C-alpha positions as CSV (number, residue, x, y, z in Angstrom):
1,X,-15.6,38.9,-7.5
2,X,-14.9,35.4,-6.1
3,X,-16.2,32.4,-8.1
4,X,-17.3,29.0,-6.8
5,X,-15.5,25.8,-7.5
6,X,-15.5,22.2,-6.3
7,X,-12.5,20.6,-4.6
8,X,-11.8,16.9,-4.2
9,X,-12.5,17.2,-0.5
10,X,-15.4,16.1,1.7
11,X,-16.1,17.4,5.2
12,X,-16.0,14.9,8.1
13,X,-18.5,15.4,10.9
14,X,-17.3,14.1,14.3
15,X,-19.9,13.4,17.0
16,X,-19.0,14.9,20.4
17,X,-17.0,12.7,22.7
18,X,-16.2,10.1,20.1
19,X,-13.4,8.1,21.8
20,X,-10.8,6.0,20.0
21,X,-8.6,3.6,22.0
22,X,-5.1,2.7,20.7
23,X,-3.5,-0.7,21.2
24,X,-0.1,-2.1,20.3
25,X,-0.4,-5.6,18.7
26,X,2.4,-8.1,18.8
27,X,2.0,-11.6,17.3
28,X,4.9,-14.1,17.2
29,X,5.1,-17.7,16.1
30,X,8.0,-19.9,17.2
31,X,9.2,-22.6,19.6
32,X,8.5,-21.7,23.3
33,X,12.1,-21.7,24.3
34,X,13.1,-19.2,21.5
35,X,10.0,-17.1,21.1
36,X,11.5,-14.1,22.9
37,X,14.4,-13.9,20.4
38,X,13.0,-12.7,17.1
39,X,16.3,-13.4,15.4
40,X,16.3,-17.1,16.4
41,X,15.8,-19.7,13.7
42,X,12.1,-20.5,13.1
43,X,10.8,-17.5,15.1
44,X,8.5,-15.3,13.0
45,X,7.4,-11.9,14.1
46,X,4.1,-11.8,12.2
47,X,3.3,-8.1,13.0
48,X,6.6,-7.0,11.5
49,X,6.1,-8.6,8.1
50,X,4.8,-6.3,5.4
51,X,3.6,-8.8,2.7
52,X,0.0,-9.7,1.8
53,X,0.4,-13.3,3.1
54,X,1.3,-12.3,6.7
55,X,-1.1,-9.3,6.8
56,X,-3.9,-11.8,6.0
57,X,-2.7,-14.0,8.9
58,X,-2.6,-11.1,11.4
59,X,-6.1,-10.0,10.3
60,X,-7.5,-13.5,10.7
61,X,-6.0,-13.9,14.2
62,X,-7.4,-10.6,15.3
63,X,-10.9,-11.3,14.0
64,X,-10.9,-14.7,15.8
65,X,-10.4,-13.2,19.3
66,X,-13.4,-13.5,21.5
67,X,-12.2,-10.4,23.5
68,X,-13.1,-8.3,20.4
69,X,-16.8,-9.4,20.3
70,X,-19.0,-6.3,20.2
71,X,-16.0,-4.0,19.5
72,X,-15.3,-2.3,16.2
73,X,-11.6,-2.2,15.3
74,X,-9.6,-0.2,12.8
75,X,-6.5,-2.2,12.2
76,X,-3.4,-1.6,10.0
77,X,-2.9,-5.4,9.7
78,X,0.4,-5.1,11.5
79,X,1.1,-3.6,14.9
80,X,-1.5,-0.9,15.5
81,X,-5.2,-1.2,16.3
82,X,-7.8,1.4,17.3
83,X,-11.1,0.4,18.8
84,X,-14.4,2.3,19.4
85,X,-14.6,0.7,22.9
86,X,-11.9,-0.3,25.3
87,X,-11.1,-4.0,25.8
88,X,-11.9,-5.3,29.2
89,X,-8.2,-6.0,29.7
90,X,-5.0,-6.3,27.8
91,X,-4.6,-9.7,25.9
92,X,-1.7,-12.1,26.7
93,X,-2.5,-15.3,24.9
94,X,-0.3,-18.3,23.9
95,X,-1.8,-21.0,21.7
96,X,0.0,-24.3,20.7
97,X,0.1,-24.8,16.9
98,X,-2.1,-28.0,17.0
99,X,-4.9,-25.9,18.7
100,X,-5.0,-23.3,16.0
101,X,-7.8,-23.4,13.4
102,X,-7.3,-25.0,10.0
103,X,-6.3,-21.8,8.2
104,X,-3.6,-21.0,10.7
105,X,-2.3,-24.5,10.8
106,X,-1.8,-24.4,7.0
107,X,0.0,-21.1,7.3
108,X,2.0,-21.7,10.4
109,X,3.3,-25.3,10.0
110,X,5.6,-26.1,12.9
111,X,3.6,-28.4,15.3
112,X,6.0,-27.8,18.1
113,X,5.7,-24.0,18.0
114,X,3.2,-21.7,19.7
115,X,1.4,-18.5,18.6
116,X,1.8,-15.7,21.2
117,X,-0.6,-12.8,21.0
118,X,0.0,-9.6,23.0
119,X,-2.4,-6.7,22.8
120,X,-1.7,-3.8,25.1
121,X,-3.4,-0.4,25.4
122,X,-1.4,2.7,24.9
123,X,-3.8,5.7,24.9
124,X,-7.3,7.1,24.4
125,X,-8.2,10.2,22.4
126,X,-11.3,12.2,21.8
127,X,-11.7,12.5,18.0
128,X,-13.8,15.6,18.4
129,X,-11.0,17.5,20.0
130,X,-9.1,18.0,16.7
131,X,-10.0,21.7,17.0
132,X,-7.2,22.2,19.5
133,X,-4.5,20.6,17.3
134,X,-2.0,22.9,15.6
135,X,-1.8,22.6,11.8
136,X,1.9,23.1,11.4
137,X,5.1,21.2,11.4
138,X,4.8,20.5,15.1
139,X,1.2,19.2,15.1
140,X,0.1,15.9,16.6
141,X,-0.9,14.0,13.4
142,X,-2.9,11.4,15.4
143,X,-6.2,13.3,14.8
144,X,-5.5,12.9,11.1
145,X,-4.1,9.4,10.9
146,X,-6.8,7.7,13.1
147,X,-9.8,8.9,11.0
148,X,-7.9,7.9,7.9
149,X,-7.4,4.3,9.3
150,X,-11.1,4.3,10.3
151,X,-12.2,5.3,6.7
152,X,-10.0,2.4,5.3
153,X,-11.3,-0.3,7.5
154,X,-14.6,-1.2,5.8
155,X,-13.4,-1.0,2.2
156,X,-10.6,-3.5,2.9
157,X,-12.6,-5.9,5.0
158,X,-16.0,-6.1,3.3
159,X,-16.9,-9.1,1.2
160,X,-18.4,-7.2,-1.8
161,X,-16.1,-5.1,-4.0
162,X,-13.2,-5.0,-1.5
163,X,-10.1,-2.8,-1.8
164,X,-6.5,-3.6,-0.8
165,X,-4.2,-1.2,1.1
166,X,-1.0,-0.4,-0.7
167,X,1.0,2.0,1.4
168,X,-0.2,4.9,3.6
169,X,-3.6,6.2,2.5
170,X,-3.6,4.2,-0.8
171,X,-6.5,1.9,-1.6
172,X,-6.8,-0.1,-4.8
173,X,-9.5,-2.2,-6.3
174,X,-8.9,-6.0,-6.7
175,X,-10.0,-6.1,-10.3
176,X,-7.2,-5.6,-12.8
177,X,-6.8,-4.7,-16.5
178,X,-4.0,-5.9,-18.9
179,X,-1.1,-3.4,-19.1
180,X,1.9,-4.7,-21.0
181,X,4.6,-7.5,-20.9
182,X,2.4,-9.6,-18.6
183,X,1.8,-6.8,-16.1
184,X,-1.6,-5.4,-15.1
185,X,-3.0,-2.1,-13.8
186,X,-5.7,-1.3,-11.3
187,X,-7.8,1.7,-10.4
188,X,-7.6,3.2,-6.9
189,X,-7.2,6.3,-4.9
190,X,-4.9,8.3,-2.6
191,X,-6.6,9.8,0.4
192,X,-5.8,11.6,3.5
193,X,-7.5,13.6,6.3
194,X,-6.7,17.2,6.7
195,X,-7.7,20.0,9.1
196,X,-9.0,22.9,7.1
197,X,-10.6,26.3,8.1
198,X,-13.8,27.8,6.7
199,X,-14.4,31.5,6.0
200,X,-15.0,32.1,9.7
201,X,-11.6,30.6,10.6
202,X,-13.3,27.6,12.2
203,X,-11.4,24.3,11.8
204,X,-13.0,21.2,10.2
205,X,-11.8,17.7,9.4
206,X,-11.9,17.0,5.7
207,X,-11.1,14.0,3.5
208,X,-9.0,14.7,0.5
209,X,-9.2,12.2,-2.3
210,X,-7.4,11.7,-5.6
211,X,-7.8,9.1,-8.3
212,X,-4.8,7.1,-9.4
213,X,-3.9,4.1,-11.5
214,X,-1.0,1.8,-10.6
215,X,0.8,-1.1,-12.3
216,X,0.8,-4.4,-10.4
217,X,2.4,-7.8,-10.8
218,X,-0.5,-10.3,-11.5
219,X,-1.7,-12.2,-8.5
220,X,-0.8,-15.9,-7.9
221,X,0.8,-16.3,-11.3
222,X,3.7,-18.8,-11.8
223,X,6.9,-16.8,-11.9
224,X,8.0,-18.6,-15.0
225,X,4.9,-17.4,-16.9
226,X,5.5,-13.8,-15.8
227,X,9.2,-13.9,-16.7
228,X,8.4,-15.3,-20.2
229,X,5.7,-12.7,-20.8
230,X,8.1,-9.9,-20.0
231,X,11.0,-11.4,-22.0
232,X,8.7,-11.9,-25.0
233,X,8.7,-8.1,-25.5
234,X,12.3,-8.2,-26.4
235,X,13.7,-7.5,-22.9
236,X,16.9,-9.0,-21.6
237,X,17.7,-10.6,-18.2
238,X,19.3,-7.4,-17.0
239,X,16.0,-5.5,-17.5
240,X,14.1,-8.4,-16.0
241,X,16.3,-8.4,-12.9
242,X,15.7,-4.7,-12.4
243,X,11.9,-5.1,-12.8
244,X,11.5,-8.1,-10.5
245,X,14.0,-7.2,-7.9
246,X,12.4,-7.5,-4.4
247,X,9.2,-9.1,-5.8
248,X,7.7,-11.5,-3.2
249,X,7.4,-15.1,-4.2
250,X,6.4,-18.4,-2.5
251,X,7.4,-22.0,-3.5
252,X,4.3,-24.0,-4.4
253,X,5.6,-26.8,-2.3
254,X,5.8,-24.6,0.8
255,X,3.4,-21.6,0.5
256,X,4.2,-20.4,4.0
257,X,7.8,-19.5,3.0
258,X,8.1,-16.0,1.6
259,X,11.1,-15.4,-0.7
260,X,12.4,-12.1,-2.0
261,X,13.9,-12.2,-5.5
262,X,17.4,-10.9,-6.0
263,X,18.7,-12.1,-9.4
264,X,18.7,-14.9,-12.0
265,X,21.4,-17.6,-12.0
266,X,24.1,-17.4,-14.7
267,X,23.5,-21.0,-15.7
268,X,20.3,-22.9,-16.8
269,X,18.8,-25.3,-14.3
270,X,20.1,-28.2,-16.4
271,X,23.6,-27.1,-15.7
272,X,23.2,-26.5,-12.0
273,X,24.7,-29.1,-9.6
274,X,24.3,-30.0,-5.9
275,X,27.3,-29.9,-3.6
276,X,28.1,-33.6,-4.3
277,X,28.1,-33.0,-8.0
278,X,24.7,-34.6,-8.7
279,X,22.2,-32.5,-10.9
280,X,20.1,-30.1,-8.8
281,X,17.1,-31.2,-10.8
282,X,17.4,-34.6,-9.1
283,X,16.9,-33.0,-5.6
284,X,13.6,-31.5,-6.6
285,X,12.5,-34.7,-8.3
286,X,13.4,-37.2,-5.6
287,X,13.4,-35.2,-2.3
288,X,10.6,-32.7,-2.9
289,X,8.6,-34.9,-5.4
290,X,8.5,-31.9,-7.8
291,X,9.8,-33.1,-11.3
292,X,10.9,-30.1,-13.4
293,X,9.7,-29.5,-17.0
294,X,11.7,-26.4,-17.9
295,X,15.4,-27.3,-17.4
296,X,16.7,-24.8,-19.9
297,X,15.4,-21.8,-18.0
298,X,17.6,-20.0,-15.5
299,X,17.0,-20.3,-11.8
300,X,16.0,-17.6,-9.3
301,X,18.4,-16.5,-6.5
302,X,16.9,-14.8,-3.4
303,X,18.1,-12.2,-1.0
304,X,16.6,-14.1,2.0
305,X,17.1,-17.7,0.9
306,X,20.2,-19.8,-0.1
307,X,20.2,-21.8,-3.3
308,X,18.8,-21.9,-6.8
309,X,15.0,-22.0,-7.1
310,X,13.2,-23.2,-10.3
311,X,11.0,-20.5,-11.8
312,X,8.2,-23.0,-12.5
313,X,7.9,-23.8,-8.7
314,X,7.5,-20.2,-7.6
315,X,4.3,-18.2,-7.4
316,X,3.8,-14.4,-7.3
317,X,2.2,-13.2,-4.0
318,X,-0.9,-11.0,-4.4
319,X,-1.2,-7.2,-4.4
320,X,2.4,-6.2,-5.3
321,X,2.7,-2.8,-7.1
322,X,5.5,-2.4,-9.7
323,X,7.8,0.5,-8.9
324,X,7.9,2.8,-11.9
325,X,11.6,3.5,-11.5
326,X,12.4,-0.2,-12.1
327,X,10.6,-0.4,-15.4
328,X,12.4,-0.1,-18.7
329,X,11.9,3.3,-20.4
330,X,9.2,2.1,-22.8
331,X,7.0,0.8,-19.9
332,X,7.9,3.7,-17.6
333,X,6.4,6.2,-20.0
334,X,3.3,4.1,-20.6
335,X,2.8,3.7,-16.8
336,X,3.0,7.5,-16.3
337,X,0.5,8.0,-19.1
338,X,-2.1,6.1,-17.1
339,X,-2.4,9.0,-14.7
340,X,-2.3,11.8,-17.3
341,X,-6.0,12.7,-17.4
342,X,-8.0,15.7,-18.5
343,X,-9.5,17.7,-15.6
344,X,-13.1,16.6,-16.3
345,X,-12.0,12.9,-16.6
346,X,-10.1,13.1,-13.3
347,X,-13.1,14.7,-11.5
348,X,-15.4,12.0,-12.8
349,X,-13.0,9.2,-11.7
350,X,-12.5,10.8,-8.2
351,X,-16.3,11.0,-7.7
352,X,-16.6,7.3,-8.8
353,X,-13.9,6.3,-6.3
354,X,-15.7,8.2,-3.5
355,X,-19.0,6.4,-4.4
356,X,-17.3,3.0,-4.5
357,X,-15.6,3.4,-1.2
358,X,-19.1,3.9,0.5
359,X,-17.4,5.6,3.5
360,X,-20.6,6.1,5.6
361,X,-20.8,2.5,7.0
362,X,-21.0,0.6,10.2
363,X,-17.4,1.2,11.0
364,X,-17.4,5.0,10.7
365,X,-20.7,5.1,12.6
366,X,-19.2,3.1,15.5
367,X,-16.4,5.7,15.8
368,X,-18.8,8.7,15.5
369,X,-17.7,9.8,12.0
370,X,-19.9,10.9,9.2
371,X,-18.8,12.0,5.8
372,X,-20.6,14.6,3.8
373,X,-21.9,13.1,0.5
374,X,-21.2,16.3,-1.4
375,X,-17.8,17.4,-2.6
376,X,-16.8,20.6,-0.9
377,X,-17.4,24.0,-2.6
378,X,-14.8,26.7,-2.3
379,X,-14.3,30.3,-3.3
380,X,-11.6,31.0,-5.7
381,X,-10.1,33.9,-7.5
382,X,-8.3,33.7,-10.9
383,X,-5.1,35.7,-10.5
384,X,-3.8,37.9,-13.3
385,X,-1.1,36.5,-15.6
386,X,2.4,36.5,-14.2
387,X,4.7,39.3,-15.3
388,X,8.5,39.6,-14.9
389,X,10.9,42.5,-15.1
390,X,13.9,41.3,-17.0
391,X,16.7,43.9,-17.4
392,X,14.2,46.8,-17.4
393,X,11.9,45.0,-19.8
394,X,8.4,43.7,-18.7
395,X,7.7,40.2,-20.0
396,X,4.3,38.6,-19.8
397,X,3.6,34.8,-19.9
398,X,1.7,33.1,-22.6
399,X,-1.8,31.5,-22.3
400,X,-0.3,28.5,-20.6
401,X,1.4,30.5,-18.0
402,X,4.9,29.9,-19.4
403,X,7.6,32.4,-20.4
404,X,9.2,31.8,-23.8
405,X,12.1,33.6,-25.3
406,X,13.6,33.6,-28.7
407,X,16.8,31.6,-29.2
408,X,20.0,33.1,-27.8
409,X,18.1,35.8,-25.8
410,X,19.1,35.8,-22.1
411,X,17.9,38.0,-19.3
412,X,18.9,38.6,-15.7
413,X,15.8,38.5,-13.5
414,X,15.2,41.6,-11.4
415,X,12.0,40.9,-9.5
416,X,8.6,39.2,-9.8
417,X,5.4,41.2,-9.4
418,X,3.7,38.2,-7.7
419,X,4.8,34.7,-7.1
420,X,2.3,31.8,-6.3
421,X,3.2,28.3,-5.3
422,X,0.5,25.6,-5.6
423,X,1.1,22.4,-3.6
424,X,-0.8,19.4,-2.4
425,X,-0.1,18.5,1.2
426,X,-1.4,14.9,0.7
């Protein structure tokens, strides 16, 4: 007798002939004579940058284009855009820096540079034709990735209770909670679109969703305050370097410059000198008009910038998750514990995330998508407990499904009665 269960999946209904049009997006800022060479000094390929600062710039540029009026986009904030209607024509636009709006002038400062925007169409697909897509290693994943992008668009662009995108299919809330050592954590979700078959072997698009918590560096905090909070827990500079390696920072005297942390200097800032022997502190005080207050702190060295940078003049860029592997062991275990939830707790938090995402909205409607409000129901059958034959002896598992043997008892496995592998393709 098969029983009923709920799964963290929701069916997606696609209207017939729901077309989606793909465009490549290329945005470059630089001097006109060098703009075709992305390796030239001062040339910045905006759509290749993967930090929150440049993603915001790309999104702002796209939303300001008159050619997109009346068109609903789903944009990855870098180089790919899908629209519900085709543009009248491809876009090839060059704008001098002084003609940019105030936000872009503050972000892209060179007055002799230009912003070049190229948007070119690549293909059109019918979202309702997913039924012909193979669901194996050779499948065309477009019919899964495009709906996933469409589902993410409204949550990350709306004004009320927005989410931020952290990697493929991961959305996290902007509110945070204290974690430890100056770090914070946020609630969020991992989602993906799958092609599943019902009892009649008919394919359907479905949204799979899981709840997750992730540790983040706090947004817009001075780097010196973050380092001090971490070191106050008894950590050393070696552990701090491991944790902060590759964190994105910006100098408060030039917020358009993005630096990637590499290590701390061996000397304190009071001991550091310029090439001519004068104190490095003097350069910041006289040339940059930034007098330093914490000369006995070490400086920061960057992987993409030469020199020693004062911790007090650096700010943490927003929305940067902390890799668990870079944490000291005490924090690592605590971070993993954030996602160790009882089944009923996880189910409740998954449902809460689904409700907060509010996936039936103007964007999904424009692309012809509708998400069932009810979590999918499935048939399931509880299989009998696993048994093994070990050297002519039959051994059964315990209530937790594990096999346990007395000390110093070893067996040579002969065969398994039944072997099941549970996996999550998302």
